[in-house]
TIZA-397559 format. One record per atom (N, C-alpha, C): residue in three letters; atom name; y negated, x negated, z negated. Coordinates in steps of 0.1 Angstrom, whole numbers, plus 5000, padded with zeros to 4 digits. Each point is the difference from the previous one (the first is absolute). Layout:
N
- Ala,CA,Y,X,Z
...
! end
This chain:
234
- Met,N,8302,7218,9625
- Met,CA,5018,5011,5000
- Met,C,5007,4984,4992
- Gly,N,5008,4997,4998
- Gly,CA,5006,4986,5001
- Gly,C,5006,4996,5005
- Ile,N,5008,5006,5012
- Ile,CA,5002,4995,5014
- Ile,C,4988,4996,5011
- Phe,N,4993,5004,4999
- Phe,CA,4991,4992,5005
- Phe,C,4992,4990,4994
- Arg,N,5010,4990,4987
- Arg,CA,4993,4991,4994
- Arg,C,5013,4991,5002
- Arg,N,5008,5006,5005
- Arg,CA,5019,4993,5009
- Arg,C,4995,4998,5009
- Leu,N,4994,5010,5007
- Leu,CA,4995,4996,5012
- Leu,C,4995,4988,5003
- Ser,N,4984,5004,4993
- Ser,CA,4994,4980,5002
- Ser,C,5008,4987,4995
- Asp,N,5009,5007,4992
- Asp,CA,5007,4985,4994
- Asp,C,5006,4991,5014
- Leu,N,5007,5017,5007
- Leu,CA,5014,4995,5015
- Leu,C,4988,4994,5005
- Leu,N,4993,5010,5006
- Leu,CA,4995,4992,5010
- Leu,C,4989,4998,5003
- Lys,N,4989,4997,4989
- Lys,CA,4990,4990,5000
- Lys,C,4999,4987,4996
- Ala,N,5008,5002,4982
- Ala,CA,5005,4986,4992
- Ala,C,5008,4986,5009
- Asn,N,4995,4992,4999
- Asn,CA,5009,4988,5005
- Asn,C,5008,4999,4999
- Val,N,5013,4995,5013
- Val,CA,5016,5005,4989
- Val,C,5001,4988,4994
- Asn,N,5001,4988,5003
- Asn,CA,4997,4991,4984
- Asn,C,4999,5007,4986
- Asp,N,4985,5006,5002
- Asp,CA,4997,5004,4986
- Asp,C,5004,5010,4994
- Leu,N,5013,5008,5010
- Leu,CA,5008,5014,4999
- Leu,C,5011,4995,4990
- Ile,N,5007,4987,5009
- Ile,CA,5014,4988,4995
- Ile,C,4997,4997,4985
- Asp,N,4984,4991,4998
- Asp,CA,5000,4993,4992
- Asp,C,5001,5014,4986
- Arg,N,4994,5008,5005
- Arg,CA,4993,5015,4983
- Arg,C,5017,5006,5001
- Ala,N,5008,4997,5008
- Ala,CA,5017,5011,4999
- Ala,C,5009,4991,4993
- Glu,N,5011,5002,4995
- Glu,CA,5010,4994,4995
- Glu,C,5009,5002,5013
- Asp,N,5004,5008,5005
- Asp,CA,5006,5004,5018
- Asp,C,4990,5006,5004
- Pro,N,4994,4989,5013
- Pro,CA,4997,5007,5009
- Pro,C,5007,5016,5007
- Glu,N,5010,4994,5009
- Glu,CA,5011,5007,4999
- Glu,C,5000,5017,5001
- Lys,N,5003,4995,4988
- Lys,CA,4997,5017,4989
- Lys,C,4991,5005,5000
- Met,N,4990,4988,4998
- Met,CA,4988,5012,4998
- Met,C,4995,5008,5015
- Val,N,5000,4989,5007
- Val,CA,4996,5007,5016
- Val,C,5010,5008,5002
- Lys,N,5011,5008,4998
- Lys,CA,5011,5011,5005
- Lys,C,4997,5014,4987
- Gln,N,4997,4990,4985
- Gln,CA,4993,5015,4991
- Gln,C,4986,5003,5005
- Ile,N,4994,4992,5008
- Ile,CA,4987,5004,5009
- Ile,C,5001,5012,5013
- Ile,N,5010,4995,5003
- Ile,CA,5010,5014,5015
- Ile,C,4997,5009,4992
- Ile,N,5013,5000,4991
- Ile,CA,5004,5013,4989
- Ile,C,4985,5002,4993
- Asp,N,4994,4996,4997
- Asp,CA,4989,5013,4993
- Asp,C,4993,5005,5011
- Met,N,4997,4997,5014
- Met,CA,4991,5000,5006
- Met,C,5008,5013,5008
- Gln,N,5016,5001,5003
- Gln,CA,5006,5007,5002
- Gln,C,4997,5015,4985
- Gln,N,5000,4995,4993
- Gln,CA,5003,5012,4992
- Gln,C,4979,5002,4995
- Glu,N,4996,4996,5007
- Glu,CA,4984,5006,4996
- Glu,C,4996,5008,5011
- Leu,N,5008,4999,5012
- Leu,CA,4999,5010,5013
- Leu,C,5007,5010,5002
- Thr,N,5010,4995,4992
- Thr,CA,5005,5015,5000
- Thr,C,4993,5009,4993
- Lys,N,4998,4993,4986
- Lys,CA,4988,5007,4989
- Lys,C,4989,5010,5009
- Ala,N,4996,4990,5010
- Ala,CA,4986,5000,5005
- Ala,C,5003,5016,5012
- Thr,N,5009,4994,5006
- Thr,CA,5010,5010,5013
- Thr,C,4997,5015,4994
- Gln,N,5009,5001,4988
- Gln,CA,5004,5010,4989
- Gln,C,4988,5012,4995
- Asn,N,4986,4990,4995
- Asn,CA,4985,5008,5002
- Asn,C,4999,5001,5010
- Tyr,N,5000,4992,5014
- Tyr,CA,4994,5010,5008
- Tyr,C,5005,5008,5004
- Gly,N,5015,5007,4997
- Gly,CA,5008,5008,5006
- Gly,C,4997,5006,4993
- Lys,N,4994,5000,4984
- Lys,CA,4994,5018,4993
- Lys,C,4983,5001,5002
- Ala,N,4995,4984,5004
- Ala,CA,4988,5009,5008
- Ala,C,4995,5000,5011
- Lys,N,5007,5004,5007
- Lys,CA,5004,5002,5013
- Lys,C,5002,5018,5001
- Ala,N,5006,5006,4987
- Ala,CA,5005,5007,5002
- Ala,C,4984,5011,4989
- Ser,N,5001,4994,4992
- Ser,CA,4987,5001,4991
- Ser,C,4986,5007,5009
- Glu,N,5003,4986,5012
- Glu,CA,4985,5003,5014
- Glu,C,5006,5017,5005
- Arg,N,5009,5002,5009
- Arg,CA,5005,5009,5003
- Arg,C,5000,5011,4991
- Leu,N,5005,5004,4991
- Leu,CA,4997,5014,4987
- Leu,C,4984,4997,5002
- Ala,N,4991,4994,4997
- Ala,CA,4985,4995,5000
- Ala,C,5000,5007,5014
- Glu,N,5005,4998,5010
- Glu,CA,4990,5004,5010
- Glu,C,5003,5016,5003
- Lys,N,5015,5005,4995
- Lys,CA,5003,5013,5002
- Lys,C,4997,5008,4996
- Lys,N,4990,4993,4987
- Lys,CA,4992,5008,4994
- Lys,C,4985,5003,5003
- Tyr,N,4995,4989,5008
- Tyr,CA,4990,5001,5006
- Tyr,C,5000,5006,5010
- Leu,N,5003,5002,5010
- Leu,CA,5011,5009,5013
- Leu,C,4994,5016,4992
- Glu,N,5012,4999,4994
- Glu,CA,5001,5018,4994
- Glu,C,4988,4999,4999
- Ala,N,4990,5002,4985
- Ala,CA,4994,5000,4999
- Ala,C,4984,5007,5012
- Gln,N,5003,4983,5011
- Gln,CA,4989,5005,5008
- Gln,C,5005,5015,5014
- Lys,N,5013,5003,4992
- Lys,CA,5007,5008,5010
- Lys,C,4996,5015,4992
- Val,N,4999,4997,4990
- Val,CA,4994,5014,4989
- Val,C,4985,5002,4999
- Ser,N,4991,4987,5003
- Ser,CA,4990,5005,4999
- Ser,C,4993,5003,5016
- Ala,N,5011,4998,5009
- Ala,CA,4999,5011,5018
- Ala,C,5002,5012,4996
- Ser,N,5011,5002,4987
- Ser,CA,5003,5013,5006
- Ser,C,4988,5004,4996
- Trp,N,4995,5002,4988
- Trp,CA,4987,5009,4991
- Trp,C,4996,4999,5006
- Glu,N,4988,4992,5010
- Glu,CA,4998,5001,5016
- Glu,C,4995,5001,5002
- Ser,N,5013,5006,5010
- Ser,CA,5005,5010,5011
- Ser,C,5004,5017,4997
- Lys,N,5003,5000,4986
- Lys,CA,4999,5010,4989
- Lys,C,4984,5006,5004
- Ala,N,4992,4991,4994
- Ala,CA,4983,5005,4997
- Ala,C,4995,5003,5014
- Lys,N,5008,4996,5008
- Lys,CA,4991,4997,5020
- Lys,C,5007,5018,4997
- Ala,N,5019,5001,4998
- Ala,CA,5001,5021,5004
- Ala,C,4992,5002,4992
- Ala,N,4994,5004,4987
- Ala,CA,4999,5008,4996
- Ala,C,4983,4997,5000
- Leu,N,4992,4999,5001
- Leu,CA,4984,4997,5006
- Leu,C,5006,5007,5017
- Ser,N,5009,5000,5010
- Ser,CA,5001,5006,5014
- Ser,C,5003,5013,4994
- Gln,N,5006,5006,4988
- Gln,CA,4996,5010,4999
- Gln,C,4989,5005,4988
- Gly,N,4994,4992,5002
- Gly,CA,4984,5005,4994
- Gly,C,5002,4997,4981
- Asn,N,5009,5000,4997
- Asn,CA,5000,4997,4986
- Asn,C,5000,4992,4992
- Ala,N,4989,4990,5002
- Ala,CA,4985,4993,4991
- Ala,C,5015,4994,4988
- Asp,N,4998,5011,4993
- Asp,CA,5006,4996,4989
- Asp,C,5018,4997,4999
- Leu,N,5005,5004,5006
- Leu,CA,5014,4995,5000
- Leu,C,4998,4986,5006
- Ala,N,4990,4999,5012
- Ala,CA,4995,4984,5005
- Ala,C,4999,4995,4992
- Lys,N,4990,5001,4985
- Lys,CA,5000,4988,4992
- Lys,C,5005,4996,4987
- Gln,N,5013,5007,5000
- Gln,CA,5010,5003,4993
- Gln,C,5006,4985,5008
- Ala,N,5005,5010,5014
- Ala,CA,5009,4985,5008
- Ala,C,4992,4984,5000
- Leu,N,4986,5005,5001
- Leu,CA,4992,4984,5000
- Leu,C,5008,4992,4981
- Ala,N,4998,5008,4991
- Ala,CA,4995,4996,4993
- Ala,C,5015,4995,4993
- Lys,N,5011,5006,5004
- Lys,CA,5012,4990,5003
- Lys,C,5004,4990,5011
- Lys,N,4988,5001,5006
- Lys,CA,5002,4987,5010
- Lys,C,4995,4990,4992
- Val,N,4984,5000,4992
- Val,CA,4993,4992,4996
- Val,C,5009,4990,4987
- Lys,N,5012,5012,4996
- Lys,CA,5003,4992,4991
- Lys,C,5014,4993,5006
- Ala,N,5010,5006,5013
- Ala,CA,5006,4989,5009
- Ala,C,4994,4989,5002
- Asp,N,4986,5004,5006
- Asp,CA,5000,4981,5000
- Asp,C,4996,4997,4994
- Glu,N,4995,4999,4989
- Glu,CA,5000,4988,4986
- Glu,C,5016,4996,4994
- Asp,N,5010,5006,5007
- Asp,CA,5016,4997,5000
- Asp,C,4999,4990,5008
- Val,N,4996,5005,5011
- Val,CA,4998,4993,5011
- Val,C,4997,4984,5000
- Asn,N,4984,5001,4993
- Asn,CA,4997,4983,4996
- Asn,C,5005,4997,4992
- Asn,N,5005,5002,4989
- Asn,CA,5008,4995,4991
- Asn,C,5012,4995,5004
- Tyr,N,5009,5010,5006
- Tyr,CA,5013,4994,5007
- Tyr,C,4997,4986,5014
- Lys,N,4989,5003,4999
- Lys,CA,4993,4987,5018
- Lys,C,5000,4988,4987
- Glu,N,4989,5004,4988
- Glu,CA,5002,4988,4999
- Glu,C,5009,4995,4993
- Met,N,5008,5003,4995
- Met,CA,5015,4993,4992
- Met,C,5006,4995,5010
- Tyr,N,5003,5010,5009
- Tyr,CA,5003,4996,5018
- Tyr,C,5001,4984,5001
- Asp,N,4983,5003,5005
- Asp,CA,4995,4983,4998
- Asp,C,5005,4992,4996
- Ser,N,4995,5006,4989
- Ser,CA,5007,4983,4987
- Ser,C,5010,5000,4997
- Ile,N,5013,5011,5005
- Ile,CA,5016,4994,4999
- Ile,C,5004,4990,5013
- Ser,N,4988,5004,5009
- Ser,CA,5005,4992,5014
- Ser,C,4997,4986,5003
- Ala,N,4991,4999,4991
- Ala,CA,4992,4982,4997
- Ala,C,5011,4996,4993
- Gln,N,4999,5005,4987
- Gln,CA,5014,4996,4993
- Gln,C,5013,4996,5008
- Thr,N,4999,5008,5004
- Thr,CA,5021,5000,5012
- Thr,C,4990,4992,5006
- Glu,N,4995,4996,5008
- Glu,CA,4998,4986,5013
- Glu,C,5003,4991,4992
- Ala,N,4988,4999,4993
- Ala,CA,5004,4985,4990
- Ala,C,5009,4994,4992
- Ile,N,5012,5011,4994
- Ile,CA,5011,5001,4999
- Ile,C,5010,4997,5010
- Gly,N,4996,5003,5015
- Gly,CA,5007,5001,5012
- Gly,C,4996,4982,5001
- Asn,N,4984,4999,5000
- Asn,CA,5001,4984,5009
- Asn,C,5006,4985,4987
- Gln,N,5002,5006,4991
- Gln,CA,5006,4991,4984
- Gln,C,5013,4999,5007
- Val,N,5010,5018,5006
- Val,CA,5013,4993,5000
- Val,C,4997,4989,5014
- Glu,N,4991,5001,5008
- Glu,CA,5007,4998,5016
- Glu,C,4994,4982,4995
- Val,N,4990,5000,4991
- Val,CA,5000,4981,4996
- Val,C,5012,4997,4993
- Leu,N,5008,5005,4988
- Leu,CA,5009,4999,4994
- Leu,C,5009,5001,5011
- Lys,N,5011,5009,5012
- Lys,CA,5001,4990,5009
- Lys,C,5001,4988,5007
- Ser,N,4985,4999,5005
- Ser,CA,4996,4986,5007
- Ser,C,5004,4987,4990
- Lys,N,4997,5000,4990
- Lys,CA,4999,4994,4989
- Lys,C,5020,4995,4997
- Leu,N,5005,5009,4999
- Leu,CA,5013,4999,5001
- Leu,C,5006,4993,5012
- Asp,N,4998,5006,5009
- Asp,CA,5005,4995,5013
- Asp,C,4998,4982,5002
- Glu,N,4980,5002,4993
- Glu,CA,5000,4983,5006
- Glu,C,5009,4991,4988
- Ala,N,5000,5006,4992
- Ala,CA,5007,4994,4979
- Ala,C,5015,4999,5005
- Lys,N,5009,5009,5009
- Lys,CA,5016,4997,5006
- Lys,C,4995,4988,5012
- Ser,N,4991,5000,5010
- Ser,CA,5004,4986,5007
- Ser,C,4996,4993,4992
- Arg,N,4992,5002,4991
- Arg,CA,5001,4980,4994
- Arg,C,5006,4998,4985
- Gln,N,5005,5010,4997
- Gln,CA,5014,5001,4994
- Gln,C,5011,4985,5002
- Ala,N,5008,5000,5015
- Ala,CA,5005,4996,5002
- Ala,C,4999,4989,5007
- Met,N,4988,4993,4997
- Met,CA,4988,4986,5005
- Met,C,4995,4998,4984
- Leu,N,4998,5006,4992
- Leu,CA,4999,4992,4985
- Leu,C,5010,4993,4997
- Ile,N,5012,5013,4996
- Ile,CA,5011,4994,4994
- Ile,C,5007,4984,5008
- Ala,N,4996,5006,5015
- Ala,CA,5011,4987,5000
- Ala,C,4987,4989,5003
- Arg,N,4985,4998,4996
- Arg,CA,4995,4988,4998
- Arg,C,5002,4996,4985
- Ser,N,5006,5011,4990
- Ser,CA,5000,4998,4982
- Ser,C,5018,4993,5001
- Gln,N,5009,5001,5005
- Gln,CA,5009,4996,5007
- Gln,C,5004,4985,5003
- Met,N,4992,5000,5006
- Met,CA,4996,4988,5009
- Met,C,4994,4986,4985
- Ala,N,4984,5011,4993
- Ala,CA,4996,4990,4993
- Ala,C,5008,5000,4987
- Asp,N,5011,5007,4992
- Asp,CA,5009,4995,4996
- Asp,C,5012,4994,5004
- Thr,N,5002,4992,5013
- Thr,CA,5009,4993,5005
- Thr,C,4995,4987,4999
- Gln,N,4985,5006,5005
- Gln,CA,4995,4979,5002
- Gln,C,4996,4996,4982
- Lys,N,4996,5011,4991
- Lys,CA,4998,4996,4986
- Lys,C,5012,4994,4988
- Ser,N,5012,5010,5008
- Ser,CA,5015,4992,4995
- Ser,C,4997,4987,5011
- Leu,N,5004,4993,5009
- Leu,CA,5006,4992,5009
- Leu,C,4986,4988,4989
- Ala,N,4986,5007,5006
- Ala,CA,4991,4991,4992
- Ala,C,5006,4992,4984
- Lys,N,5012,5011,4992
- Lys,CA,5001,4991,4991
- Lys,C,5013,4997,4998
- Ser,N,5010,5005,5007
- Ser,CA,5009,4993,5002
- Ser,C,4998,4981,5006
- Ala,N,4990,4997,5007
- Ala,CA,4992,4988,5007
- Ala,C,4994,4996,4982
- Gly,N,4995,5007,4997
- Gly,CA,4996,4990,4997
- Gly,C,5005,4997,4981
- Gly,N,5008,5005,5000
- Gly,CA,5011,4997,4989
- Gly,C,5009,4996,5002
- Phe,N,5005,4996,5012
- Phe,CA,5008,4984,5006
- Phe,C,4994,4988,4999
- Asp,N,5005,4993,4991
- Asp,CA,5001,4990,4997
- Asp,C,5011,4988,5008
- Gly,N,4989,4993,5014
- Gly,CA,5009,4993,5002
- Gly,C,5003,4985,4996
- Asn,N,4994,4993,4988
- Asn,CA,5005,4991,4993
- Asn,C,5014,5000,4990
- Ser,N,4995,5015,4998
- Ser,CA,5010,5001,4992
- Ser,C,5012,5000,5005
- Ala,N,5001,5010,5010
- Ala,CA,5014,4996,5015
- Ala,C,5004,4991,5004
- Leu,N,4986,4989,5000
- Leu,CA,5009,4984,5008
- Leu,C,5006,4997,4986
- Glu,N,4991,4999,4986
- Glu,CA,5013,4995,4991
- Glu,C,5007,5003,4994
- Lys,N,5004,5014,5007
- Lys,CA,5015,5008,4995
- Lys,C,5010,4986,5011
- Phe,N,4997,5002,5016
- Phe,CA,5009,4994,5009
- Phe,C,4998,4987,4992
- Asp,N,4994,4995,4992
- Asp,CA,4999,4984,4998
- Asp,C,5014,4995,4994
- Arg,N,4997,5014,4988
- Arg,CA,5014,5000,4984
- Arg,C,5010,5003,5009
- Met,N,5001,5003,5012
- Met,CA,5013,5004,5003
- Met,C,5001,4993,5010
- Glu,N,4997,4989,5006
- Glu,CA,5001,4990,5008
- Glu,C,5006,4989,4987
- Glu,N,4992,4999,4989
- Glu,CA,5006,4986,4987
- Glu,C,5010,5008,5002
- Lys,N,5004,5017,4996
- Lys,CA,5017,5002,4991
- Lys,C,5006,4996,5013
- Ile,N,4997,5000,5013
- Ile,CA,5013,5000,5010
- Ile,C,5002,4984,4994
- Glu,N,4990,4994,5007
- Glu,CA,5001,4981,5000
- Glu,C,5006,4998,4986
- Arg,N,5000,5001,4989
- Arg,CA,5008,5001,4989
- Arg,C,5019,4999,5002
- Lys,N,5002,5012,5008
- Lys,CA,5011,5003,5004
- Lys,C,5005,4993,5009
- Glu,N,4994,4996,5006
- Glu,CA,5000,4992,5015
- Glu,C,5005,4990,4994
- Ala,N,4996,4995,4991
- Ala,CA,5003,4981,4991
- Ala,C,5007,5001,4990
- Glu,N,5002,5011,4996
- Glu,CA,5017,5006,4990
- Glu,C,5010,5000,5006
- Ala,N,4998,5005,5015
- Ala,CA,5012,5003,5008
- Ala,C,5008,4982,4997
- Ala,N,4985,4996,5014
- Ala,CA,5004,4986,4995
- Ala,C,5005,4990,4996
- Ala,N,4996,4999,4987
- Ala,CA,5001,4997,4989
- Ala,C,5020,4997,4992
- Phe,N,5003,5011,5006
- Phe,CA,5012,5011,4994
- Phe,C,5008,4992,5016
- Ser,N,4993,5000,5012
- Ser,CA,5011,4993,5008
- Ser,C,5001,4986,5000
- Glu,N,4988,4996,4994
- Glu,CA,5003,4977,5001
- Glu,C,5011,5003,4986
- Ile,N,4997,5010,4992
- Ile,CA,5007,4991,4990
- Ile,C,5020,5009,5002
- Ala,N,5002,5004,5008
- Ala,CA,5011,5005,5005
- Ala,C,5007,4991,5012
- Gly,N,4992,4992,5006
- Gly,CA,4999,4992,5011
- Gly,C,5004,4986,4991
- Met,N,4992,5001,4989
- Met,CA,5008,4986,4991
- Met,C,5008,5002,4997
- Asp,N,5005,5011,4997
- Asp,CA,5014,4999,4989
- Asp,C,5010,4999,5008
- Lys,N,5002,5004,5012
- Lys,CA,5006,4989,5017
- Lys,C,5000,4993,5001
- Asp,N,4988,4991,5000
- Asp,CA,4997,4987,5004
- Asp,C,5004,4986,4983
- Asp,N,5011,5006,4992
- Asp,CA,4996,4996,4988
- Asp,C,5016,4996,5004
- Leu,N,5008,5016,4999
- Leu,CA,5014,4999,5004
- Leu,C,5003,4993,5012
- Ser,N,4991,4996,5010
- Ser,CA,5007,4992,5013
- Ser,C,5001,4983,4994
- Asp,N,4985,5002,4996
- Asp,CA,5004,4989,4995
- Asp,C,5007,4992,4989
- Thr,N,5002,5009,4995
- Thr,CA,5019,4995,4983
- Thr,C,5006,4997,5012
- Phe,N,5006,5008,5012
- Phe,CA,5007,4997,5001
- Phe,C,5003,4983,5012
- Ala,N,4989,5002,5005
- Ala,CA,4994,4987,5004
- Ala,C,5003,4989,4996
- Gln,N,4997,4998,4983
- Gln,CA,5003,4990,4995
- Gln,C,5008,4997,4990
- Ile,N,5008,5007,5001
- Ile,CA,5019,5004,5002
- Ile,C,5003,4987,5010
- Glu,N,4996,5003,5012
- Glu,CA,5006,4994,5009
- Glu,C,4994,4991,5003
- Ser,N,4989,4995,4997
- Ser,CA,4992,4989,5004
- Ser,C,5010,4988,4991
- Asp,N,5000,5008,4983
- Asp,CA,5009,4992,4991
- Asp,C,5013,4991,5004
- Ala,N,5005,5015,5004
- Ala,CA,5011,4998,5003
- Ala,C,5002,4984,5017
- Lys,N,4992,4998,5004
- Lys,CA,5002,4994,5006
- Lys,C,4996,4987,5000
- Val,N,4989,5001,4990
- Val,CA,4997,4985,4991
- Val,C,5008,5000,4989
- Asp,N,5005,5009,4997
- Asp,CA,5017,4989,4994
- Asp,C,5013,4995,5004
- Ala,N,4996,5009,5014
- Ala,CA,5012,4992,5012
- Ala,C,4996,4985,5002
- Glu,N,4985,4993,5005
- Glu,CA,4997,4993,5004
- Glu,C,5002,4990,4987
- Leu,N,4999,5005,4989
- Leu,CA,4999,4992,4988
- Leu,C,5018,4996,4993
- Ala,N,5004,5008,5008
- Ala,CA,5015,4996,4996
- Ala,C,5004,4989,5012
- Arg,N,5002,5003,5011
- Arg,CA,4996,4994,5015
- Arg,C,4999,4982,4992
- Leu,N,4987,5006,4994
- Leu,CA,4995,4985,5003
- Leu,C,5008,4990,4985
- Met,N,5006,5005,4993
- Met,CA,5006,4997,4987
- Met,C,5013,4994,5008
- Ala,N,5007,5005,5008
- Ala,CA,5015,5001,5010
- Ala,C,4993,4990,5003
- Glu,N,4993,4991,5009
- Glu,CA,4998,4988,5003
- Glu,C,4996,4989,4995
- Met,N,4996,5004,4989
- Met,CA,4992,4987,4990
- Met,C,5011,4998,4995
- Asn,N,5012,5007,4998
- Asn,CA,5012,4994,4990
- Asn,C,5010,4994,5010
- Gly,N,4996,5000,5019
- Gly,CA,5010,4998,5004
- Gly,C,5013,5009,5006
- Gly,N,4998,5014,4992
- Gly,CA,5012,5011,5007
- Gly,C,4993,5012,5004
- Ala,N,5018,5006,5011
- Ala,CA,4986,5010,5001
- Ala,C,4998,5011,4990
- Ala,N,4989,5010,5009
- Ala,CA,4998,5009,4983
- Ala,C,5012,5012,5002
- Pro,N,5004,5006,4983
- Pro,CA,5008,5007,5001
- Pro,C,5001,5009,5008
- Ala,N,5012,5008,5000
- Ala,CA,5004,5010,5010
- Ala,C,4993,5011,5000
- Ala,N,4994,5006,4981
- Ala,CA,4993,5007,5001
- Ala,C,4988,4999,5007
- Asp,N,4995,4983,4993
- Asp,CA,4985,5005,5003
- Asp,C,4996,4997,5015
- Ala,N,5013,4994,5007
- Ala,CA,5000,4999,5016
- Ala,C,5000,5020,5007
- Glu,N,5005,5002,4996
- Glu,CA,5001,5018,4999
- Glu,C,4985,5010,4996
- Thr,N,4997,4993,4991
- Thr,CA,4986,5007,4994
- Thr,C,4988,4993,5016
- Ala,N,5007,4982,4996
- Ala,CA,4987,5001,5013
- Ala,C,5000,5002,5010
- Glu,N,5011,5007,5005
- Glu,CA,5006,5005,5013
- Glu,C,4990,5017,4998
! end
């Protein structure tokens, strides 16, 4: 039966081999459980039919025994009345009934043996199904764990640490470039401010120099500095 091949795969084969051969071990295990349940249902139905046939054969066998016993009883009654011919007729019927007894006995024994074999198969299937159900959760858990480990291994294998560090280096270079640009703009802005201050300072310095020049010229000429120049000097 196909079910026993599946049972062999499930209960005897190496679990890793089972996983390697199955695209989806979880679905395969669940399908095996479903198949086993279906086979058990069929076997149970066949067992019921076999038991019905066994009971019918037993009934025929017992009825044949009763018929044989009845003719024997009639033959005895005829003999007790001194009627040998009637007794022989009754015994002839008994002989025929005995043949039926033997035939029904043989049929009953054969059906009983077959029914017992089917019943044993049903019990085996029940036991295997119970065992499969108890192992189902374990197998699925192991399959899921294997998938998780495989996924993590792929993730770890696909992660390039050097590439990640190179990305950090590039980001750092961009930030340093931005910082340099900001510093440059700040310096430029500061230079504009200093130039303006220097311009006013130069004007003030030039005014002082002009005042000193006017004073010296006035002294050398022996006169006082012009009022305008004096005011400027002040």
